[in-house]
Residue, then its C-alpha position, 0 to 999 in steps of 0.5 A: m485468524s477468526n472467521m470474521e476477519k477479512t483478508i486483503l485480496e486486491i489493491h485499489p490504487k489511490v483508494g485502498t484495498d478491496n475491503l479497506k478504504f484509505g481514510t478508515q480509522i485504525e480501530k475500524v481496520i483492526k476490527l475488520i482484519g484483526t490485531p496486527d502481529e506488531t505495532t510501531n509508533l513513529d513519532n516524527d519530530d520534523d513534521d509533527v506527523n504521528t504515524v502508526v505502523c501495523n505489521y501483519w507478518e503472517k498475512g504479508y502486509t504492513l498498513f500505515f496510519e496517520g493522525e494524532d488522536n484517531p489515526v487513519f489508513t493512508c498507505a500500505d506495503i504488501d508482499n503477499h503473493n495472492i494479491s491482485l491488481f486490476g484482476k491480475k495476480i500481480f506477483d505472477l507478472k514481470k515488470n513489462d507485464i505490470i507496465s502494460l497492465m497499468k497502461v491499459n488501466g490509465f496509468a502511464n509514464p512510470e519512473t524507474e530507479e535503482e535503490v541503494w539497497g539493490e531493488t529496482r523501483l517502478s513508480y507511478q506518481d499518478a497512481v501513488i504506487d511503487f513496485y519493488f523488484e529484486e533480480g527481476e522478480l516483484n518483491s513488494v508493492s507500496w501504495g497510498a492515498d492521493m494528496d493535493n498540492k498542499g500535502e493534504y490527503l484526498f480520500h477517494k470513495 
């Protein structure tokens, strides 16, 4: 990592991160946080959405970009244990602590589901965020940009 590269330190629900906002063009993101360890292009014929997945294995995050000519940042998945949410190191918290933290910050009524691969997913649709637990421990966090009722992204500042 060069001295100029930024690191993601905090999750901002529906907005992005402390230094990357949803809606930012892929070139700007790469310039800011560096070249990904691996890039995959998911061209989905079913919905005509081009998705570029940038994996930063060493940094503990995966960033998702959508769009044809100039993809923009729309979603992230993190398993880096130094990441914070609302000022708290999220991976140090248990499920009930995360529920309390979300509630204090205006997000309530989560849905819980047991995934077929064994993880428990705690979802907040109003925050566009999912917490994945394995054997009671937080394993990863996925969150994305908000969408309107037509499926169009709403990029918050």
